[in-house]
C-alpha positions in Angstrom: 16.6 -24.0 21.5 17.5 -21.2 19.1 19.1 -21.7 15.7 22.3 -20.3 16.9 22.7 -23.0 19.6 22.8 -25.8 17.0 26.0 -24.4 15.4 28.2 -27.0 17.2 26.0 -29.8 16.0 26.1 -28.5 12.4 29.9 -28.3 12.7 30.1 -31.9 14.0 28.0 -33.2 11.2 30.1 -31.4 8.6 33.3 -32.8 10.1 31.9 -36.3 10.4 30.4 -36.4 6.9 33.5 -34.9 5.3 35.7 -37.5 7.0 33.6 -40.4 6.0 33.3 -39.1 2.4 37.1 -38.6 2.1 37.5 -42.4 2.9 34.8 -43.4 0.4 34.7 -43.7 -3.3 31.2 -44.9 -4.2 28.1 -43.2 -2.9 24.6 -44.3 -3.3 22.0 -41.4 -2.9 18.5 -42.3 -2.1 16.5 -39.1 -2.6 12.9 -37.9 -2.5 11.2 -37.6 -5.8 10.3 -34.0 -5.4 12.1 -30.7 -6.2 13.8 -30.5 -2.9 15.0 -34.1 -2.9 16.3 -33.8 -6.4 18.0 -30.4 -5.8 19.6 -31.9 -2.6 21.0 -34.8 -4.5 22.5 -32.4 -7.0 24.0 -30.2 -4.3 25.7 -33.1 -2.6 27.1 -34.3 -5.9 28.6 -30.9 -6.5 30.1 -30.7 -3.0 31.8 -34.0 -3.4 32.5 -33.9 -7.1 35.3 -36.5 -7.2 33.1 -39.3 -5.9 31.2 -41.8 -7.9 27.5 -41.5 -7.4 24.5 -43.7 -8.1 21.0 -42.2 -7.7 17.9 -44.2 -6.5 14.4 -43.0 -6.4 12.0 -44.8 -4.0 8.7 -45.9 -5.3 6.6 -42.8 -5.7 4.1 -42.2 -2.9 5.5 -44.8 -0.5 7.7 -44.4 2.5 8.9 -47.8 3.5 11.6 -50.4 2.9 9.7 -52.1 0.1 9.7 -48.7 -1.8 13.5 -48.8 -2.1 15.3 -50.9 -4.8 17.6 -52.8 -2.4 19.0 -55.0 -5.2 20.1 -52.0 -7.3 21.9 -50.4 -4.5 23.6 -53.6 -3.4 24.7 -54.3 -6.9 26.4 -50.8 -6.9 28.4 -51.9 -3.8 28.5 -48.3 -2.2 30.9 -47.4 0.6 28.3 -44.9 1.8 24.5 -44.7 1.5 23.1 -41.2 1.7 19.4 -40.6 2.2 18.1 -37.1 1.3 14.8 -35.5 2.2 12.9 -38.8 2.2 11.2 -38.3 5.6 11.4 -42.0 6.8 11.4 -43.2 10.3 13.7 -45.2 12.5 12.2 -48.6 11.5 13.0 -48.1 7.8 16.5 -46.9 8.5 17.2 -49.8 10.8 15.9 -52.3 8.1 17.9 -50.6 5.4 21.1 -50.8 7.5 20.4 -54.6 8.0 19.8 -55.1 4.3 22.8 -53.2 3.1 25.3 -52.7 5.8 27.8 -50.0 5.4 27.6 -46.4 6.7 24.4 -44.3 6.4 24.1 -40.5 6.2 20.6 -39.1 6.5 20.1 -35.3 5.8 16.5 -34.3 6.2 14.2 -31.4 7.4 11.1 -33.5 8.1 10.1 -34.4 11.6 11.4 -37.9 12.3 12.2 -40.1 15.2 15.8 -40.7 14.1 18.7 -40.2 16.4 22.4 -41.1 15.5 25.7 -39.5 14.7 25.1 -39.2 11.0 21.3 -38.5 11.2 21.4 -34.8 10.3 18.1 -33.3 11.2 17.8 -30.4 13.6 14.0 -29.7 13.2 13.1 -31.4 16.5 15.2 -28.9 18.4 14.6 -25.7 16.5 11.2 -24.2 17.4 11.0 -22.1 14.2 9.2 -23.3 11.2 11.3 -21.1 8.8 14.6 -22.3 10.5 15.0 -25.2 8.1 12.7 -24.5 5.1 14.2 -27.2 2.9 16.8 -30.0 2.8 18.9 -27.9 0.4 18.9 -25.2 3.1 20.0 -27.7 5.8 22.8 -28.8 3.5 23.8 -25.1 3.1 23.9 -24.7 6.9 25.9 -27.9 7.5 28.6 -27.3 4.9 28.5 -23.4 5.1 28.0 -23.1 1.4 28.1 -19.8 -0.4 28.0 -21.3 -3.9 24.9 -22.7 -5.7 22.5 -20.1 -4.2 19.9 -20.8 -6.9 20.0 -24.5 -6.4 19.5 -24.0 -2.6 16.6 -21.5 -3.3 15.0 -24.0 -5.6 14.7 -26.5 -2.8 12.8 -23.9 -0.7 10.5 -22.9 -3.6 9.7 -26.6 -4.1 8.5 -27.0 -0.5 6.8 -23.6 -0.2 5.2 -23.2 -3.5 3.3 -19.9 -4.0 3.4 -19.3 -0.2 7.0 -18.4 -0.6 5.7 -15.0 -1.9 4.2 -14.4 1.6 6.8 -15.9 3.7 9.6 -14.3 5.8 12.0 -15.9 3.5 11.0 -14.0 0.4 13.6 -11.2 0.6 16.4 -13.8 1.3 15.4 -15.9 -1.6 15.2 -12.9 -3.9 18.8 -12.0 -2.9 20.0 -15.5 -3.5 18.6 -15.6 -7.1 19.3 -12.0 -8.2 22.7 -12.7 -9.7 21.3 -15.4 -12.0 18.5 -13.0 -13.2 15.8 -15.5 -12.1 12.5 -14.2 -10.7 10.5 -15.8 -7.9 7.9 -16.7 -10.4 10.4 -18.5 -12.6 11.9 -20.3 -9.6 8.4 -21.6 -8.6 7.7 -22.5 -12.2 10.9 -24.5 -12.4 9.9 -26.4 -9.2 6.4 -27.1 -10.7 8.0 -28.5 -13.9 10.3 -30.8 -11.9 7.5 -31.9 -9.5 5.3 -32.6 -12.6 7.5 -35.7 -13.2 6.6 -37.5 -10.0 3.1 -36.4 -10.2 2.5 -38.2 -13.4 4.8 -41.2 -12.4 7.6 -40.3 -14.8 10.7 -41.8 -13.1 12.8 -41.2 -16.2 11.7 -37.6 -16.1 12.9 -37.3 -12.5 16.4 -38.6 -13.5 16.3 -36.2 -16.4 15.4 -33.2 -14.3 18.3 -34.1 -11.9 20.7 -34.4 -14.9 19.6 -31.0 -16.3 20.0 -29.3 -12.9 23.4 -30.9 -12.3 24.8 -30.0 -15.8 23.1 -26.7 -16.6 21.1 -25.3 -13.6 17.7 -23.9 -13.1 17.7 -21.8 -16.2 17.7 -24.9 -18.5 15.0 -26.5 -16.5 12.7 -23.6 -17.6 13.5 -24.5 -21.3 13.3 -28.2 -21.2 10.7 -29.8 -23.5 10.3 -33.0 -21.5 9.6 -31.1 -18.3 7.3 -28.6 -20.0 5.2 -31.5 -21.5 4.8 -33.2 -18.1 3.7 -29.8 -16.5 1.2 -29.2 -19.2 -0.3 -32.6 -18.8 -0.6 -32.3 -14.9 -2.0 -28.8 -15.1 -5.0 -29.9 -17.1 -6.1 -32.2 -14.1 -5.1 -29.6 -11.5 -7.2 -26.8 -13.1 -10.2 -29.1 -13.6 -10.1 -30.4 -9.9 -9.6 -26.8 -8.4 -12.4 -25.4 -10.5 -14.9 -28.0 -9.0 -13.7 -29.0 -5.6 -15.9 -27.9 -2.6 -15.5 -28.7 1.1 -17.5 -31.6 2.6 -17.1 -30.5 6.2 -16.1 -27.6 8.3 -15.3 -28.0 12.0 -13.9 -25.0 13.8 -10.8 -23.9 12.0 -10.7 -27.2 10.0 -12.0 -27.4 6.4 -12.2 -30.9 4.9 -12.1 -31.7 1.2 -12.3 -35.1 -0.6 -11.3 -35.8 -4.2 -10.3 -38.7 -6.4 -7.5 -38.0 -9.0 -5.8 -39.8 -11.8 -2.4 -38.4 -10.8 -0.4 -37.8 -7.7 -1.3 -34.1 -7.4 -2.1 -34.4 -3.6 0.4 -31.8 -2.4 -0.3 -29.2 -5.1 -4.0 -29.4 -4.4 -3.4 -29.1 -0.7 -1.1 -26.2 -1.0 -3.5 -24.3 -3.3 -6.4 -24.9 -0.9 -4.3 -23.8 2.1 -3.2 -20.7 0.2 -6.8 -19.9 -0.5 -7.9 -20.6 3.1 -4.8 -19.3 4.9 -6.3 -18.8 8.2 -7.6 -22.4 8.4 -6.4 -26.0 8.6 -6.9 -27.8 5.3 -7.6 -31.6 5.4 -7.6 -33.2 1.9 -8.6 -36.8 1.5 -7.2 -37.9 -1.8 -7.4 -41.2 -3.6 -4.8 -41.4 -6.4 -5.8 -43.9 -9.1 -2.3 -44.0 -10.6 -0.9 -45.3 -7.3 -3.9 -47.1 -5.9 -3.3 -45.2 -2.6 -5.4 -42.8 -0.5 -3.7 -39.9 1.4 -4.8 -37.5 4.1 -3.0 -34.2 3.5 -3.1 -31.7 6.2 -1.7 -28.2 5.9 -2.0 -24.8 7.6 -0.2 -21.5 7.3 -1.5 -20.3 10.6 -1.5 -23.3 13.0 1.3 -25.5 14.1 0.6 -29.2 13.4 3.5 -30.6 15.2 1.6 -32.0 18.1 -1.0 -33.6 15.9 1.7 -35.2 13.7 3.5 -36.7 16.7 0.2 -38.0 18.3 -0.9 -39.7 15.1 2.5 -41.3 14.8 2.2 -42.6 18.4 -1.1 -44.1 17.5 0.3 -46.1 14.8 -0.5 -44.2 11.7 2.0 -43.8 8.9 2.5 -40.1 8.9 5.3 -37.8 7.8 5.7 -34.1 7.6 6.9 -30.8 9.1 5.5 -28.2 11.4 2.9 -26.8 9.1 2.1 -29.9 6.9 1.8 -33.6 7.3 0.5 -36.6 5.2 -1.1 -39.8 6.4 -0.7 -42.7 4.0 -3.9 -44.9 4.4 -4.3 -48.6 4.5 -7.5 -48.6 2.6 -9.1 -46.6 -0.2 -11.9 -45.1 1.8 -9.5 -44.5 4.8 -12.4 -43.9 7.2 -10.4 -45.0 10.2 -7.5 -42.8 9.5 -9.7 -39.8 8.6 -11.7 -40.1 11.8 -8.6 -40.4 14.0 -6.9 -37.5 12.2 -9.8 -35.1 12.7 -10.2 -36.1 16.4 -6.5 -35.6 17.1 -6.4 -32.3 15.3 -9.3 -31.0 17.4 -7.8 -32.3 20.5 -4.3 -30.8 19.9 -5.9 -27.5 18.9 -7.9 -27.3 22.1 -4.7 -27.7 24.1 -5.7 -31.0 25.7 
């Protein structure tokens, strides 16, 4: 299905969400802790400026009901619960509805198994990995927004990182940020400053970044002392790891790395490794001591990972992601079972079996 053919669906989502929001006063937003999730929350608050919003960040690194502060949301008594960029599946949404009742709106560009009227996610029907590059972009398409181009572009930069410079979106993003006198490098740096908050587990920093974005925009993010400090701290570990990391296995186009880190820098390391080996599939096994969780991060700028993601989900792994990247959350520190299964499924799907 082409991007153009989903226009009726986008129109329906816009009409349904607008109608529901008009009849509501209090809105609870559960948003992902990264740049795209934060920018998406800001964008929705700007589109419905006369509503009362409360913001809720799930427990960093987890994608399940226990990661969401149900009591805090219930105490707010929202008319609508909006879930942005969180990438959770049907089970979590159904449990959340049972716990909280009310109407749910989900806007997300990750591959999920969700299907309902107010589940706004066209990625399963658009066969174009650049078609929905961020949740901010999806919000733009649903509500036909011409305002806030830098905020929308920031969500894309957050998800693409340095690869934005090589993507088909580069010219479009440059045009979007030109009037604000912000360069691509500055846009990427702003996303790194925001992401540094979740990487070091700073929940107050995430709320602070969202407030700065909402009140002042991307320009002030680049000047903010709290965000600068978090980035400097995270960069020390990132630079140390990247200077020492070497592959532990190469199998066909797959290169496997394994590392233990203090902070949740999994996605940054994976992106950098994929950027360096852009004709391969990067598999990064990362135990994060701060979270006590192991992850298997898989990314490729050449190969579609869609089939592997769906197959691993069918086999019972907790896996979330998009066409060119997915992450498996492991049950144990060594994650041997998940690692072996992930590599087998990758090789199988690459062979076309």
